[in-house]
Each structure stands twice: as structure tokens, then as C-alpha cells.
C-alpha positions as CSV (number, residue, x, y, z in Angstrom):
1,M,135.2,112.0,116.3
2,K,136.0,115.7,116.7
3,A,139.7,114.9,116.7
4,N,139.3,112.8,113.6
5,M,137.4,115.5,111.8
6,S,140.1,118.0,112.8
7,H,142.8,115.7,111.5
8,G,140.8,115.2,108.3
9,L,140.5,118.9,107.7
10,S,144.2,119.3,108.2
11,W,144.9,116.7,105.6
12,V,142.6,118.5,103.1
13,K,144.5,121.8,103.8
14,E,147.8,120.2,103.1
15,H,146.5,118.6,99.9
16,I,144.5,121.4,98.4
17,Y,145.8,120.5,94.9
18,I,143.8,117.3,95.0
19,V,140.7,119.4,95.8
20,V,141.4,121.5,92.7
21,I,142.0,118.4,90.5
22,L,138.8,116.8,91.6
23,F,136.8,120.0,91.3
24,L,138.0,120.4,87.6
25,Y,137.1,116.7,87.0
26,Q,133.6,117.1,88.4
27,L,133.1,120.4,86.5
28,L,134.1,118.8,83.2
29,W,132.0,115.6,83.9
30,G,129.0,117.7,84.8
31,F,129.3,119.7,81.6
32,F,129.4,116.6,79.4
33,V,126.5,115.0,81.3
34,Y,124.5,118.2,80.9
35,R,125.2,118.3,77.2
36,F,124.1,114.7,76.8
37,I,120.8,115.2,78.7
38,D,120.2,118.4,76.8
39,S,120.6,116.6,73.5
40,A,118.2,113.9,74.6
41,V,115.5,116.1,76.2
42,L,115.4,119.2,74.0
43,P,114.2,117.5,70.8
44,A,111.4,115.8,72.7
45,L,110.3,119.1,74.3
46,Q,110.4,120.8,70.9
47,R,107.8,118.4,69.7
48,Y,105.5,119.1,72.6
49,P,102.3,120.9,71.5
50,D,102.5,124.7,71.7
51,P,100.4,126.6,72.7
52,A,99.1,124.7,75.7
53,P,97.9,121.3,74.5
54,T,94.4,120.1,74.6
55,E,93.6,116.6,75.9
56,M,93.6,115.3,72.3
57,T,97.0,116.8,71.4
58,A,98.6,115.6,74.6
59,R,97.3,112.1,73.8
60,L,98.8,112.3,70.3
61,F,102.1,113.5,71.7
62,L,102.2,110.5,74.1
63,A,101.2,108.1,71.4
64,E,103.9,109.4,69.0
65,S,106.5,109.1,71.8
66,Q,105.4,105.5,72.5
67,F,105.5,104.6,68.8
68,R,109.1,106.0,68.5
69,L,110.2,104.0,71.5
70,M,108.5,100.7,70.5
71,K,108.8,100.7,66.7
72,T,112.0,102.6,65.9
73,N,115.6,102.5,67.0
74,D,116.0,106.2,67.6
75,Y,116.7,105.7,71.2
76,L,119.7,103.4,70.7
77,P,122.3,106.1,70.2
78,F,121.2,107.6,73.6
79,L,121.4,104.2,75.3
80,W,124.9,103.5,73.9
81,T,126.0,107.0,75.0
82,L,124.6,106.4,78.5
83,A,126.4,103.1,78.7
84,A,129.6,104.8,77.6
85,F,129.2,107.4,80.3
86,I,128.6,104.7,83.0
87,F,131.6,102.7,81.8
88,I,133.9,105.8,81.8
89,R,132.7,106.6,85.3
90,L,133.4,103.1,86.5
91,L,136.8,103.2,85.0
92,L,137.9,106.7,86.2
93,T,136.6,106.6,89.8
94,P,138.9,103.8,91.0
95,F,142.0,105.6,89.6
96,I,141.0,108.8,91.4
97,R,140.3,106.9,94.6
98,A,143.6,105.1,94.3
99,G,145.4,108.5,94.2
100,V,143.4,110.0,97.1
101,L,143.7,107.1,99.5
102,Y,147.4,106.5,98.7
103,S,148.0,110.2,99.6
104,M,146.2,109.7,102.9
105,A,148.2,106.6,103.7
106,R,151.5,108.4,103.1
107,Q,150.8,111.8,104.6
108,S,154.5,112.6,105.0
109,G,155.1,111.8,101.3
110,S,155.7,114.2,98.4
111,G,153.2,116.3,96.7
112,L,153.1,113.7,93.9
113,A,151.7,111.0,96.1
114,F,148.3,111.3,94.3
115,F,149.9,110.4,91.0
116,E,152.1,107.7,92.5
117,G,149.0,106.1,94.0
118,I,147.3,106.0,90.6
119,K,150.3,104.2,89.3
120,S,150.9,101.9,92.2
121,I,147.5,100.6,93.4
122,W,145.0,101.1,90.6
123,K,144.6,97.4,90.1
124,P,143.3,96.5,93.6
125,M,141.2,99.7,93.6
126,L,139.6,98.8,90.3
127,L,138.8,95.3,91.5
128,L,137.3,96.4,94.8
129,Y,135.3,99.2,93.2
130,W,133.8,97.0,90.5
131,L,133.0,94.3,93.1
132,E,131.3,96.9,95.3
133,A,129.3,98.2,92.4
134,L,128.2,94.7,91.5
135,L,127.1,93.8,95.0
136,T,125.3,97.2,95.3
137,A,123.4,96.7,92.1
138,L,122.6,93.0,92.7
139,P,119.3,93.6,94.5
140,A,118.0,95.4,91.4
141,Y,117.5,92.0,89.8
142,W,114.7,91.4,92.2
143,F,113.6,94.9,93.2
144,I,113.0,96.4,89.7
145,P,110.6,93.6,88.5
146,H,108.9,93.7,92.0
147,A,108.4,97.5,91.8
148,M,107.1,97.3,88.2
149,H,104.7,94.5,89.1
150,Q,103.4,96.3,92.3
151,F,103.0,99.6,90.5
152,A,101.1,97.9,87.5
153,D,98.7,96.3,90.0
154,R,98.2,99.3,92.3
155,P,99.3,102.5,90.7
156,T,98.6,104.7,93.7
157,L,100.8,106.7,96.1
158,A,99.7,104.6,99.1
159,A,100.7,101.4,97.4
160,V,104.0,102.8,96.4
161,M,104.7,103.9,100.0
162,T,103.8,100.5,101.5
163,D,104.9,98.1,98.8
164,I,107.9,99.8,97.1
165,V,109.5,102.5,99.3
166,P,110.4,100.2,102.3
167,Y,112.3,97.8,100.0
168,A,114.0,100.7,98.4
169,A,115.0,102.1,101.8
170,L,116.4,98.7,102.8
171,W,118.4,98.5,99.5
172,L,119.9,102.0,100.2
173,L,120.7,101.1,103.8
174,G,122.4,97.8,102.6
175,A,124.4,99.7,99.9
176,W,125.5,102.2,102.6
177,V,126.8,99.4,104.9
178,V,128.5,97.6,101.9
179,R,130.1,101.0,101.0
180,Q,131.7,101.3,104.4
181,L,133.0,97.7,104.4
182,F,134.6,98.2,101.0
183,L,136.0,101.5,102.0
184,S,137.9,99.7,104.8
185,M,139.3,97.3,102.2
186,Q,140.3,100.2,100.0
187,F,142.0,101.8,103.0
188,G,143.9,98.6,103.5
189,A,144.9,98.4,99.9
190,A,146.3,101.9,100.1
191,S,148.1,101.1,103.4
192,E,149.4,97.7,101.9
193,L,147.6,95.7,104.5
194,P,145.9,92.3,104.0
195,I,142.2,92.6,103.2
196,L,141.1,90.6,106.2
197,H,143.1,92.8,108.5
198,A,141.6,95.9,106.9
199,I,138.1,94.6,107.3
200,L,138.7,93.8,111.0
201,Q,139.9,97.3,111.6
202,G,136.8,98.7,109.9
203,I,134.5,96.4,111.9
204,R,136.2,97.4,115.2
205,R,135.5,101.1,114.4
206,M,132.3,100.6,112.4
207,A,130.2,102.8,114.8
208,P,132.3,106.0,114.4
209,L,132.8,105.3,110.7
210,L,129.1,105.1,110.1
211,G,128.6,108.1,112.4
212,L,131.0,110.2,110.4
213,S,129.5,109.0,107.1
214,A,126.1,110.1,108.3
215,I,127.4,113.5,109.6
216,F,129.1,114.4,106.3
217,T,126.1,113.1,104.3
218,G,123.9,115.5,106.3
219,I,126.3,118.4,105.9
220,A,126.5,117.8,102.1
221,L,122.7,117.7,101.8
222,L,122.3,120.8,104.0
223,S,124.9,122.7,101.9
224,G,123.2,121.7,98.7
225,L,119.9,123.0,100.0
226,L,121.5,126.3,101.1
227,F,123.2,126.8,97.8
228,T,120.0,126.0,95.9
229,A,118.0,128.4,98.1
230,A,120.6,131.1,97.8
231,A,120.7,130.7,94.0
232,M,116.9,131.0,93.8
233,F,116.9,134.1,96.0
234,W,119.8,135.9,94.4
235,T,119.2,135.4,90.7
236,G,121.5,136.5,87.8
237,L,125.3,136.6,88.1
238,T,125.2,135.7,91.8
239,A,123.2,132.6,91.2
240,L,125.6,131.6,88.4
241,I,128.6,132.1,90.7
242,L,127.0,130.0,93.5
243,Q,126.1,127.2,91.1
244,Q,129.7,127.1,89.8
245,A,131.1,127.3,93.4
246,F,129.0,124.4,94.8
247,P,131.1,121.6,93.1
248,A,134.2,123.0,94.8
249,V,132.4,122.9,98.2
250,H,131.0,119.5,97.5
251,T,134.5,118.2,96.6
252,L,136.0,119.6,99.7
253,L,133.4,118.0,101.9
254,Q,133.9,114.7,100.2
255,L,137.6,114.7,100.8
256,W,137.2,116.0,104.4
257,G,134.8,113.2,105.2
258,L,137.0,110.6,103.5
259,S,140.1,111.7,105.3
260,S,138.3,111.8,108.7
261,R,137.1,108.2,108.2
262,Y,140.6,107.2,107.3
263,S,141.8,108.7,110.5
264,V,139.3,106.6,112.4
265,W,140.2,103.5,110.6
266,Q,143.9,104.0,111.0
267,Q,143.4,104.7,114.7
268,S,141.9,101.2,115.1
269,G,145.1,99.6,113.8
270,T,147.2,101.8,116.1
271,E,145.1,100.7,119.1
272,V,145.6,97.0,118.3
273,K,149.3,97.5,118.0
């Protein structure tokens, strides 16, 4: 896996323009999401009793909030905006992934391979991504009613840990495995291989693929914790710089991990030949 990670890092260095594009995309996306959350949360906080509420004022605040949710349509604009954000994300992500994976499959190509990939393979990427999202979200049909029922019957931490958390962990684990299988299919679409062939290549190298996925997930979590801790320790301008720099580091790690896994997947096809 060390050789694959080295190969993946070399690809990232050669395609640094993709890192810049994705960094700007995530920066703009984060800005609009922040503005949306701020517009939804700030009005509610402004209605919170000040100075510190008594038990009665806190109850009145909660009662008013419940009334506004149950008896008015004030929340509908936020729901529609949230749905629009989700739809835009579901629409843009396959296009970006098409460009990235196409560039990986044609490493000797021109610097415009990213944009050529968006034009060439956006349709299979869109189909695979939406199918992956559907399969990943499918357990929610059972899990959400189950979790609400269990929490309503036993609203305690112990009950949550025994009746809800294990199923949530299984859901996350299943989603992770589904993600790796669909990633192999997307690798195949970018390399113009049949889906079955791509899946078989992924299955043959599933252990190192899952291992690399776990390694880069751990690195991303650790880097996030380090950046957060550093921003809390060095406040002011330094904290602002660190917060703005983290999306760039996160993007670089994402592409490094993806290109390393593509190297593993491609190696499986080479071994068979």
C-alpha cells in the first residue's frame, strides 16, 4: 500500500490545479451553507429570553417554538432551501467525480482531462452516484421510525446506546462497503471497462481498498482535530488562517486517498492481464 500511496501523491502533485478547483468549490459551498444555517438559527436565538431565562420563560420559548412548527408554515422556506441544497449537491458531485476519475484513468493526458471527463462520462457517473445515494439512504426507511419509537419508549442514554447506536453503526458500516463497491464501478466507468469487470477488480483488491479508505479517514479526522485544537489555542488572525486553510488540506487528502485507491484498483486489472 505504501507504493500505491506514493503513486497517489505523485498524481496529486501533477494535477494540483484540480486541488485548487475543488478547494474553491468547497469554500463557496461552505459559505452558502453557513449563510443558510445562520439565516435559520439566528432569528430563533434572538427570540431566546435574555437575560438568563427562568423555568417559566424557557417553557414559554419552547411552547412558542412548538406552536410555530405545528400551526404555521414558517418553516417551509427553510425546508425548500434545504431540499435545493441537497439536490444541487447531488447534481454537482457526479460531474466533479467524473472529471477527477477521468484524469486518473488518463494520467498521460492533457491538463484539460478534468473538463474532458465532465463532458465524456457525466451520465454514467450521475447514474452510479444517485444509485449509491439511494442504496445508502434506503435503511433510513426502517431505522428512523425504529429510533424514534425506541427513544419515545425509553429516553435514556443507556437505551440509546443499546437499542439505537448498534443499528446506526451497522448502517454506517454497510454504507462504507457500498461506497467502496460503487467506487470500483466508477473507476471502471472512467476507464471504459464493463461494470462487472470493474466490480471483480474491486473485489479482488477489496482488503487494500478498505485499508486505504480507513487510513485516509483516520488521517482526515486527525488533521481536523489538530486544526481545531490549533485554532482554539492560537486565537485571532492565526485561527482565521487555519480555518481557511483546512478545506485545502482536506481536499488534498481526499484526492490523495482517491488516487491511491485507484492505483490499487488498477493494479488488480494489471495482475489479471
